[in-house]
N, C-alpha and C positions, 0 to 999 in steps of 0.2 A: 896205337889202339884207337878204335872208333867205337863210341858207345853213346846212345841216346840215354836220357835219364830212365830210370826204372819206372815206367808209367803203369798206371792201373786203369783198366776199363772194365766196368762191372765186376770189380774185385779181382780180376785176373791180371797179374803183373807180367810185363813183357819188356824185353830190352833188345836193342840191336847192338851186337857186340862183334868186333873183330879182335880176338884175343891177342894176336901177334905179340906185342911187347908189354902186355899187362903182366904184372907180377903174379905168380901163382896164387898168392893170398887174395889178391883183388879178384881174380877169376873165380875162385872158390866162393867168395862173398856174393858175387853177382849170381852165380849158378844156384846158390842156396836160396836166393830170394826170387828166383824165376819159376813161374808155374808151367809155362809152355816154352820149350826151346825148339827153334826151327834150325835144322842143320842141313848142309849140303854134303860136306865131307871134311876130312882132315881133322885138325885139332879140336874143332868145335864138337865133332861127333864123340871124341874121347871124353869130353866133359860130362856126358850123360851119366857116367858112373858116380858123379858127385852130386847128382840131383836128389831132392827129397822124395821119399816114398809118396806115391799118389799123384805126382806131377806127370807131365807128358812131354814127349819129344816127337816132332814131325820131321821125318827124313825125306828130303827132296832128291830124287835120283834121276839122272839123265837117261835117255834111252840107250840101249846097248850100241856100241860103236862096232862097225865091221871094219876090220883092218885088211890090208892088202892080201894077206893069205886067205881071206874069206872067213876066218874065224871071228867070232864075236868076242868083244871084251865085255864081260858081264859083271855087273855089280850085284851082289846077292841081296836082293830085296824084292819081295812079292808084295804088290799093292794090297793094302788092307791094314786092319788094326790088330796089333799083337800077332802078326802072321809070320814073323821072321825070327824064331828063337835060335836059329843057327847062323844068321848073319851077324856081322860085328856089332852094329848099333842095336839090333833087336836083342841079341844075347846079353849085352851089357844092361840094357833097359830092364829086361826080365830079371836079371840078377839083383837089381836094386829096387824092384817093384815100381818101375816107371812105365806108364803106358807108351807104346810105340806105334806111330802111324807112318806107313811108307806110302809116298806118292811118287809114282813112276811116270816120267814124261812119255806121253803116247803120240806126240806130234811128229809127223814124218819130217825127215830132213829135206831141204829144198833139192831139187834135181840139179846135179852138178854139170850136166851135159849141155 
């Protein structure tokens, strides 16, 4: 597990956490003391359901990938604040009264040719 101390800047507590091998009780303790959680995907996104009411989560989403068949692999996330009540992270955040911000990568991929 990787974690910096729970630091406070202007009263907002933040932590860098890779939950991996942290015991569930330790993860719960950290999440309960976090005001803003920044997630990319995976287990950290599932921790949103343990956050306190009135806190916030920022979800960082990569641009959709186009696979060989030409279809897009799309992650359900519309850029904005509380704009994703049907996406996984947005739905969990709404259920526990946590603000959800989705930021979608809009940078184009480098040309592979």
